[in-house]
DODOLO-677939 format. One record per residue: residue number from 1; residue in three letters; x negated, y, z of N, C-alpha, C in turn. Coordinates in pm, 1 decimal, decimal comma. Each point is the difference from the previous one (the first is absolute). Last residue first. Layout:
BEGIN
@n: NUM res: ALA nu: X nv: Y nw: Z cau: X cav: Y caw: Z cu: X cv: Y cw: Z
...
***
This chain:
BEGIN
@n: 116 res: SER nu: -1480,7 nv: 83,3 nw: 1238,1 cau: -60,2 cav: -68,4 caw: 108,9 cu: -161,6 cv: 35,4 cw: 35,1
@n: 115 res: LEU nu: 282,4 nv: 179,3 nw: -382,5 cau: 24,9 cav: 48,9 caw: 144,5 cu: -52,4 cv: -72,8 cw: 103,8
@n: 114 res: VAL nu: -81,5 nv: -130,9 nw: -438,3 cau: -39,3 cav: 135,6 caw: 17,3 cu: 8,4 cv: 53,3 cw: 132,6
@n: 113 res: LYS nu: 197,7 nv: -406,7 nw: -120,1 cau: -144,2 cav: -14,7 caw: 9,0 cu: -61,7 cv: 133,8 cw: 39,8
@n: 112 res: TRP nu: 456,3 nv: -13,9 nw: -113,7 cau: -26,3 cav: -48,4 caw: 133,1 cu: -140,7 cv: -7,4 cw: 34,4
@n: 111 res: SER nu: 148,1 nv: 114,4 nw: -420,6 cau: 7,7 cav: 129,0 caw: 91,0 cu: -21,0 cv: -58,5 cw: 130,8
@n: 110 res: ARG nu: -9,1 nv: -315,6 nw: -345,2 cau: -105,3 cav: 96,3 caw: -14,7 cu: 7,3 cv: 112,4 cw: 119,1
@n: 109 res: ASP nu: 327,1 nv: -316,1 nw: -50,2 cau: -106,9 cav: -65,5 caw: 72,5 cu: -134,7 cv: 91,0 cw: -21,1
@n: 108 res: ASN nu: 430,9 nv: 126,4 nw: -196,8 cau: 13,2 cav: 1,3 caw: 148,6 cu: -151,7 cv: -55,2 cw: 65,5
@n: 107 res: VAL nu: 54,9 nv: -11,8 nw: -478,4 cau: -10,2 cav: 153,5 caw: 56,2 cu: 3,6 cv: 2,4 cw: 146,5
@n: 106 res: VAL nu: 71,9 nv: -430,5 nw: -219,0 cau: -137,5 cav: 50,0 caw: 3,5 cu: -24,3 cv: 145,9 cw: 49,2
@n: 105 res: GLU nu: 422,9 nv: -159,0 nw: -6,3 cau: -75,6 cav: -79,3 caw: 106,6 cu: -134,7 cv: 26,6 cw: -14,2
@n: 104 res: GLU nu: 298,6 nv: 178,6 nw: -318,7 cau: 11,6 cav: 51,8 caw: 123,9 cu: -77,4 cv: -58,7 cw: 113,0
@n: 103 res: VAL nu: 14,5 nv: -180,3 nw: -439,5 cau: -77,9 cav: 133,2 caw: 14,9 cu: 5,6 cv: 60,4 cw: 140,9
@n: 102 res: ASN nu: 274,9 nv: -361,1 nw: -91,5 cau: -151,0 cav: -43,3 caw: 7,8 cu: -70,0 cv: 99,1 cw: 0,7
@n: 101 res: LEU nu: 428,9 nv: 106,7 nw: -59,2 cau: -3,9 cav: -82,7 caw: 128,9 cu: -146,8 cv: -27,9 cw: 25,1
@n: 100 res: GLU nu: 113,0 nv: 149,7 nw: -393,4 cau: 1,1 cav: 110,1 caw: 61,3 cu: -19,4 cv: -60,7 cw: 129,6
@n: 99 res: SER nu: 87,3 nv: -311,3 nw: -322,9 cau: -136,0 cav: 33,6 caw: -24,4 cu: -17,4 cv: 126,6 cw: 119,9
@n: 98 res: GLN nu: 416,6 nv: -159,4 nw: -63,5 cau: -79,9 cav: -90,3 caw: 90,6 cu: -139,5 cv: 40,0 cw: -5,6
@n: 97 res: MET nu: 291,6 nv: 259,2 nw: -249,2 cau: 31,0 cav: 27,7 caw: 130,6 cu: -89,8 cv: -111,7 cw: 82,0
@n: 96 res: LEU nu: 1,3 nv: -52,4 nw: -439,2 cau: -73,7 cav: 141,9 caw: 23,3 cu: 24,9 cv: 20,5 cw: 137,2
@n: 95 res: LYS nu: 224,7 nv: -382,0 nw: -179,1 cau: -138,6 cav: -20,4 caw: 14,7 cu: -83,2 cv: 122,0 cw: 17,6
@n: 94 res: LEU nu: 453,6 nv: 61,5 nw: -44,1 cau: -14,5 cav: -82,1 caw: 114,3 cu: -144,5 cv: -35,5 cw: 12,5
@n: 93 res: LYS nu: 142,7 nv: 221,7 nw: -392,4 cau: 14,4 cav: 88,1 caw: 109,1 cu: -35,4 cv: -79,6 cw: 143,6
@n: 92 res: THR nu: 22,4 nv: -240,6 nw: -396,9 cau: -110,0 cav: 83,0 caw: -5,8 cu: -10,8 cv: 91,3 cw: 129,1
@n: 91 res: GLN nu: 394,4 nv: -246,1 nw: -60,1 cau: -122,4 cav: -81,9 caw: 52,2 cu: -133,3 cv: 74,7 cw: -7,9
@n: 90 res: GLU nu: 374,6 nv: 221,1 nw: -190,3 cau: 15,3 cav: -2,0 caw: 160,5 cu: -86,6 cv: -91,8 cw: 32,5
@n: 89 res: LYS nu: 13,1 nv: 49,8 nw: -448,5 cau: -57,1 cav: 115,0 caw: 62,1 cu: 9,5 cv: 0,4 cw: 149,2
@n: 88 res: ARG nu: 154,1 nv: -379,5 nw: -249,6 cau: -138,9 cav: 9,9 caw: -8,5 cu: -56,1 cv: 138,2 cw: 67,4
@n: 87 res: LEU nu: 471,3 nv: -74,3 nw: -35,8 cau: -80,0 cav: -79,0 caw: 109,2 cu: -133,2 cv: 6,5 cw: 1,6
@n: 86 res: GLN nu: 244,5 nv: 242,1 nw: -320,2 cau: 28,0 cav: 55,0 caw: 135,7 cu: -89,5 cv: -97,7 cw: 103,7
@n: 85 res: LYS nu: 9,2 nv: -146,7 nw: -439,6 cau: -60,0 cav: 112,4 caw: -9,4 cu: -8,4 cv: 67,3 cw: 163,7
@n: 84 res: LEU nu: 313,2 nv: -349,5 nw: -100,5 cau: -143,9 cav: -60,2 caw: 7,0 cu: -119,4 cv: 132,2 cw: 6,9
@n: 83 res: LEU nu: 457,2 nv: 110,5 nw: -99,9 cau: 11,7 cav: -67,8 caw: 129,1 cu: -145,9 cv: -45,5 cw: 50,3
@n: 82 res: ALA nu: 88,8 nv: 136,3 nw: -442,2 cau: -4,7 cav: 113,3 caw: 93,8 cu: -11,6 cv: -17,7 cw: 159,6
@n: 81 res: ALA nu: 52,1 nv: -351,5 nw: -348,0 cau: -114,4 cav: 56,1 caw: -1,3 cu: -20,3 cv: 133,5 cw: 91,5
@n: 80 res: ASP nu: 324,7 nv: -455,4 nw: -4,7 cau: 5,3 cav: 133,1 caw: 17,5 cu: -133,3 cv: 59,3 cw: 5,8
@n: 79 res: GLU nu: 128,0 nv: -477,4 nw: -19,0 cau: -41,6 cav: 67,6 caw: -106,4 cu: 14,8 cv: 155,7 cw: -18,2
@n: 78 res: PRO nu: 120,2 nv: -307,1 nw: 374,0 cau: -149,6 cav: -8,9 caw: -21,9 cu: -35,0 cv: 71,6 cw: -131,7
@n: 77 res: VAL nu: 370,5 nv: -14,4 nw: 381,0 cau: 11,6 cav: 38,6 caw: -141,5 cu: -145,8 cv: 24,6 cw: -57,2
@n: 76 res: LYS nu: 99,4 nv: -189,7 nw: 426,7 cau: 131,9 cav: 4,5 caw: -58,5 cu: 8,6 cv: 29,1 cw: -146,9
@n: 75 res: GLU nu: -413,0 nv: 35,4 nw: 267,6 cau: 42,4 cav: -167,0 caw: -28,8 cu: 139,0 cv: 8,5 cw: -65,9
@n: 74 res: ARG nu: -164,6 nv: 415,9 nw: 130,5 cau: -53,9 cav: -49,3 caw: -130,5 cu: 6,5 cv: -130,6 cw: -25,1
@n: 73 res: GLU nu: 158,5 nv: 213,7 nw: 384,4 cau: 82,5 cav: 38,1 caw: -115,2 cu: -61,9 cv: -61,9 cw: -115,0
@n: 72 res: GLU nu: -217,5 nv: -73,8 nw: 405,1 cau: 120,1 cav: -84,5 caw: -16,9 cu: 88,4 cv: 46,0 cw: -124,0
@n: 71 res: LYS nu: -389,7 nv: 226,8 nw: 64,1 cau: -33,0 cav: -129,0 caw: -29,3 cu: 141,0 cv: -77,8 cw: -12,1
@n: 70 res: LEU nu: 5,1 nv: 451,0 nw: 155,2 cau: -30,9 cav: -26,5 caw: -149,8 cu: -26,1 cv: -132,3 cw: -53,6
@n: 69 res: THR nu: 42,4 nv: 61,1 nw: 493,5 cau: 123,1 cav: 22,8 caw: -87,2 cu: 3,5 cv: 0,8 cw: -147,4
@n: 68 res: LYS nu: -415,7 nv: -25,7 nw: 250,3 cau: 91,8 cav: -120,2 caw: 33,5 cu: 118,4 cv: -4,4 cw: -79,9
@n: 67 res: VAL nu: -274,9 nv: 388,5 nw: 8,8 cau: -41,9 cav: -99,7 caw: -90,5 cu: 83,9 cv: -130,0 cw: 16,0
@n: 66 res: VAL nu: 99,2 nv: 347,9 nw: 281,3 cau: 31,7 cav: 51,9 caw: -141,3 cu: -43,8 cv: -124,9 cw: -83,5
@n: 65 res: ALA nu: -143,4 nv: -31,3 nw: 433,6 cau: 149,9 cav: -31,0 caw: -12,6 cu: 56,9 cv: 32,9 cw: -145,0
@n: 64 res: SER nu: -464,2 nv: 97,9 nw: 105,3 cau: 45,1 cav: -143,8 caw: 3,1 cu: 125,2 cv: -33,2 cw: -25,5
@n: 63 res: THR nu: -117,0 nv: 443,0 nw: 67,4 cau: -31,3 cav: -29,2 caw: -133,8 cu: 21,9 cv: -160,1 cw: -7,7
@n: 62 res: GLN nu: 65,5 nv: 201,1 nw: 423,0 cau: 103,6 cav: 44,8 caw: -108,8 cu: -13,7 cv: -60,0 cw: -115,0
@n: 61 res: SER nu: -341,1 nv: -95,0 nw: 305,7 cau: 132,8 cav: -65,3 caw: 37,3 cu: 108,2 cv: 30,7 cw: -98,2
@n: 60 res: ILE nu: -405,3 nv: 226,0 nw: -20,2 cau: -18,8 cav: -134,7 caw: -47,4 cu: 117,8 cv: -66,1 cw: 21,4
@n: 59 res: CYS nu: -19,5 nv: 431,7 nw: 172,7 cau: 12,8 cav: -14,3 caw: -159,9 cu: -2,8 cv: -139,9 cw: -36,5
@n: 58 res: ASN nu: -81,1 nv: 60,9 nw: 428,3 cau: 138,0 cav: 36,3 caw: -13,6 cu: 23,4 cv: -8,9 cw: -168,6
@n: 57 res: LYS nu: -420,5 nv: -45,6 nw: 187,2 cau: 50,5 cav: -110,0 caw: 12,6 cu: 156,0 cv: 1,1 cw: -20,0
@n: 56 res: ILE nu: -277,1 nv: 388,1 nw: -41,4 cau: -35,5 cav: -75,3 caw: -88,8 cu: 94,0 cv: -152,0 cw: 18,0
@n: 55 res: ILE nu: 35,7 nv: 340,6 nw: 322,5 cau: 62,9 cav: 53,3 caw: -120,1 cu: -36,2 cv: -106,8 cw: -114,6
@n: 54 res: LYS nu: -177,6 nv: -84,7 nw: 435,4 cau: 153,8 cav: -14,0 caw: -9,8 cu: 52,5 cv: 25,2 cw: -133,8
@n: 53 res: GLU nu: -466,0 nv: 90,3 nw: 60,5 cau: 53,4 cav: -157,2 caw: -1,8 cu: 134,3 cv: -15,0 cw: -10,4
@n: 52 res: ARG nu: -140,0 nv: 428,1 nw: 65,2 cau: -47,9 cav: -40,3 caw: -122,7 cu: 35,1 cv: -140,8 cw: -15,2
@n: 51 res: ALA nu: 43,1 nv: 177,4 nw: 429,1 cau: 105,5 cav: 64,7 caw: -85,9 cu: -17,9 cv: -59,4 cw: -151,1
@n: 50 res: THR nu: -316,7 nv: -117,8 nw: 333,5 cau: 124,3 cav: -63,8 caw: 32,2 cu: 108,9 cv: 48,3 cw: -109,1
@n: 49 res: HIS nu: -426,3 nv: 203,8 nw: -9,1 cau: -7,0 cav: -134,6 caw: -52,4 cu: 137,8 cv: -68,1 cw: 23,9
@n: 48 res: ALA nu: -39,9 nv: 437,0 nw: 198,1 cau: -1,2 cav: 2,1 caw: -155,2 cu: -7,3 cv: -142,8 cw: -79,3
@n: 47 res: GLY nu: -19,5 nv: 43,0 nw: 485,4 cau: 126,4 cav: 25,8 caw: -50,5 cu: 22,4 cv: 11,8 cw: -152,4
@n: 46 res: LEU nu: -439,7 nv: -65,0 nw: 205,3 cau: 107,5 cav: -128,8 caw: 8,2 cu: 113,1 cv: 33,0 cw: -41,2
@n: 45 res: LEU nu: -274,6 nv: 354,8 nw: -5,5 cau: -56,2 cav: -93,4 caw: -86,5 cu: 95,9 cv: -110,9 cw: 0,3
@n: 44 res: SER nu: 58,5 nv: 318,3 nw: 350,7 cau: 56,6 cav: 47,0 caw: -150,0 cu: -57,6 cv: -100,5 cw: -113,5
@n: 43 res: GLU nu: -148,5 nv: -75,1 nw: 433,9 cau: 155,7 cav: -9,2 caw: -1,3 cu: 60,1 cv: 39,6 cw: -143,2
@n: 42 res: TYR nu: -480,3 nv: 60,3 nw: 81,7 cau: 35,8 cav: -133,0 caw: 9,9 cu: 156,8 cv: -36,5 cw: -9,4
@n: 41 res: LEU nu: -145,8 nv: 425,4 nw: 67,9 cau: -36,6 cav: -39,3 caw: -155,9 cu: 31,7 cv: -142,1 cw: -4,7
@n: 40 res: GLU nu: 51,3 nv: 184,4 nw: 443,5 cau: 103,1 cav: 51,7 caw: -108,6 cu: -29,3 cv: -59,7 cw: -144,1
@n: 39 res: LYS nu: -301,6 nv: -79,5 nw: 320,7 cau: 116,0 cav: -100,8 caw: 20,3 cu: 113,0 cv: 51,4 cw: -79,0
@n: 38 res: CYS nu: -404,9 nv: 244,3 nw: 5,7 cau: -8,5 cav: -125,2 caw: -60,7 cu: 104,7 cv: -98,2 cw: 0,6
@n: 37 res: THR nu: 16,5 nv: 409,8 nw: 223,5 cau: -17,6 cav: 21,8 caw: -135,0 cu: -13,9 cv: -139,8 cw: -66,8
@n: 36 res: GLN nu: -38,9 nv: -5,0 nw: 472,2 cau: 152,1 cav: 33,1 caw: -43,6 cu: 20,8 cv: 8,1 cw: -166,3
@n: 35 res: GLY nu: -442,3 nv: -47,5 nw: 176,4 cau: 75,3 cav: -128,6 caw: 25,2 cu: 125,9 cv: 17,2 cw: -56,5
@n: 34 res: PRO nu: -280,4 nv: 386,4 nw: 16,1 cau: -16,7 cav: -91,3 caw: -135,2 cu: 71,2 cv: -126,2 cw: 39,6
@n: 33 res: ASP nu: 92,0 nv: 506,8 nw: 165,7 cau: -7,2 cav: -142,2 caw: 57,6 cu: -15,0 cv: -106,0 cw: -107,3
@n: 32 res: VAL nu: -160,8 nv: 564,0 nw: 21,5 cau: 91,0 cav: -118,7 caw: -63,2 cu: -6,9 cv: -134,0 cw: 83,5
@n: 31 res: LYS nu: -251,5 nv: 401,0 nw: 131,6 cau: 137,9 cav: 44,5 caw: -29,9 cu: 92,0 cv: -95,2 cw: -77,2
@n: 30 res: GLY nu: -459,8 nv: -101,7 nw: 156,7 cau: 79,0 cav: 83,3 caw: 102,7 cu: 142,7 cv: 30,3 cw: -34,1
@n: 29 res: VAL nu: -321,0 nv: -134,1 nw: -325,2 cau: 22,7 cav: -115,8 caw: 68,6 cu: 81,1 cv: 46,6 cw: 132,3
@n: 28 res: PHE nu: -192,8 nv: 254,2 nw: -374,1 cau: 131,8 cav: 4,6 caw: 9,4 cu: 30,0 cv: -105,7 cw: 97,6
@n: 27 res: SER nu: -440,8 nv: 58,5 nw: -147,5 cau: 45,6 cav: 144,9 caw: 48,5 cu: 134,7 cv: -13,9 cw: 40,4
@n: 26 res: ALA nu: -190,0 nv: -377,0 nw: -190,4 cau: -71,5 cav: 30,4 caw: 134,9 cu: 44,1 cv: 126,9 cw: 65,8
@n: 25 res: THR nu: 313,1 nv: -225,1 nw: -374,3 cau: -136,4 cav: 32,6 caw: -15,3 cu: -30,9 cv: 33,6 cw: 166,8
@n: 24 res: PRO nu: 439,8 nv: -290,3 nw: -124,8 cau: -54,3 cav: 127,3 caw: -5,7 cu: -155,9 cv: 11,9 cw: 20,5
@n: 23 res: ILE nu: 378,0 nv: -323,6 nw: -248,1 cau: -115,1 cav: -41,5 caw: 103,0 cu: -63,1 cv: 162,0 cw: 20,6
@n: 22 res: THR nu: 314,6 nv: -25,0 nw: -332,6 cau: 83,6 cav: -42,6 caw: 123,4 cu: -105,2 cv: 3,1 cw: 117,5
@n: 21 res: THR nu: -132,7 nv: 83,6 nw: -473,8 cau: 74,2 cav: 106,9 caw: 44,9 cu: 71,8 cv: -28,9 cw: 140,7
@n: 20 res: ASN nu: -229,1 nv: -352,7 nw: -219,6 cau: -98,4 cav: 100,0 caw: 8,4 cu: 76,8 cv: 140,6 cw: 61,3
@n: 19 res: LEU nu: 274,4 nv: -378,0 nw: -112,3 cau: -87,0 cav: -44,7 caw: 109,8 cu: -105,9 cv: 137,5 cw: 41,3
@n: 18 res: GLU nu: 278,1 nv: 30,7 nw: -382,9 cau: 84,4 cav: 9,8 caw: 108,3 cu: -92,0 cv: -29,7 cw: 122,9
@n: 17 res: HIS nu: -201,6 nv: -72,3 nw: -414,1 cau: 23,7 cav: 143,2 caw: 33,2 cu: 75,2 cv: 27,1 cw: 124,8
@n: 16 res: VAL nu: -61,0 nv: -449,9 nw: -124,3 cau: -106,9 cav: 55,5 caw: 28,4 cu: 8,6 cv: 153,9 cw: 26,9
@n: 15 res: ILE nu: 383,5 nv: -215,3 nw: -174,3 cau: -33,9 cav: -42,4 caw: 140,9 cu: -122,1 cv: 58,5 cw: 40,0
@n: 14 res: ARG nu: 271,4 nv: 56,6 nw: -421,6 cau: -57,5 cav: 97,3 caw: 84,4 cu: -52,6 cv: -24,7 cw: 130,1
@n: 13 res: ASP nu: 255,8 nv: -296,1 nw: -284,6 cau: -114,1 cav: 54,3 caw: -96,1 cu: -54,6 cv: 114,5 cw: 73,1
@n: 12 res: ASP nu: 355,4 nv: -171,8 nw: 236,7 cau: -91,8 cav: -113,6 caw: -20,0 cu: -118,2 cv: 52,7 cw: -97,7
@n: 11 res: ILE nu: 361,4 nv: 276,2 nw: 46,8 cau: -56,5 cav: -15,7 caw: 132,5 cu: -132,7 cv: -90,3 cw: 8,0
@n: 10 res: THR nu: 297,3 nv: 38,5 nw: -393,6 cau: -110,4 cav: 111,8 caw: 30,1 cu: -42,2 cv: -10,8 cw: 111,9
@n: 9 res: ARG nu: 357,3 nv: -268,8 nw: -183,4 cau: -134,8 cav: -63,1 caw: 44,4 cu: -101,5 cv: 127,5 cw: 19,2
@n: 8 res: MET nu: 453,0 nv: 62,2 nw: -138,2 cau: -6,0 cav: -52,8 caw: 126,0 cu: -129,7 cv: -37,6 cw: 53,3
@n: 7 res: VAL nu: 78,1 nv: 154,4 nw: -439,3 cau: 5,6 cav: 105,9 caw: 87,5 cu: -4,7 cv: -39,1 cw: 149,4
@n: 6 res: ARG nu: 3,3 nv: -344,6 nw: -344,6 cau: -120,0 cav: 69,6 caw: -4,4 cu: -16,4 cv: 124,7 cw: 95,9
@n: 5 res: LEU nu: 401,1 nv: -235,3 nw: -42,2 cau: -99,9 cav: -78,1 caw: 86,1 cu: -143,9 cv: 67,7 cw: -26,7
@n: 4 res: LEU nu: 363,5 nv: 157,5 nw: -216,7 cau: 20,9 cav: 29,5 caw: 116,5 cu: -109,7 cv: -51,3 cw: 87,8
@n: 3 res: GLU nu: -11,7 nv: -64,8 nw: -457,4 cau: -19,8 cav: 135,4 caw: 35,6 cu: 4,9 cv: 20,8 cw: 140,0
@n: 2 res: GLN nu: 150,7 nv: -397,0 nw: -190,6 cau: -163,1 cav: -24,3 caw: 12,8 cu: -23,2 cv: 148,2 cw: 55,7
@n: 1 res: ILE nu: 446,5 nv: -71,6 nw: -71,5 cau: -44,6 cav: -72,0 caw: 128,2 cu: -163,8 cv: 17,8 cw: 2,1
***
């Protein structure tokens, strides 16, 4: 999932470059509609943010369900070491996904500040 998010964050990582190539220079002002181009960039950025947030929240939801199930199983069989190991692994994964949601917020804020 982290690799997927990294690829999906390319538009945010290149926002300054995108703005520089989107807004025409004086010689190209008549050939390109800067308002329309900026609108397209805005919509593209908004779509990317929405898609990433949806993916992260979906992963959090799925992982939370797995953690809940494993906790219930652990209560029934507290001495099962393999179950405990799997529970810890899923809890770590859940914390990572929650951290990614925080990272996403920072990335989004940075991009919107640049675009403003």
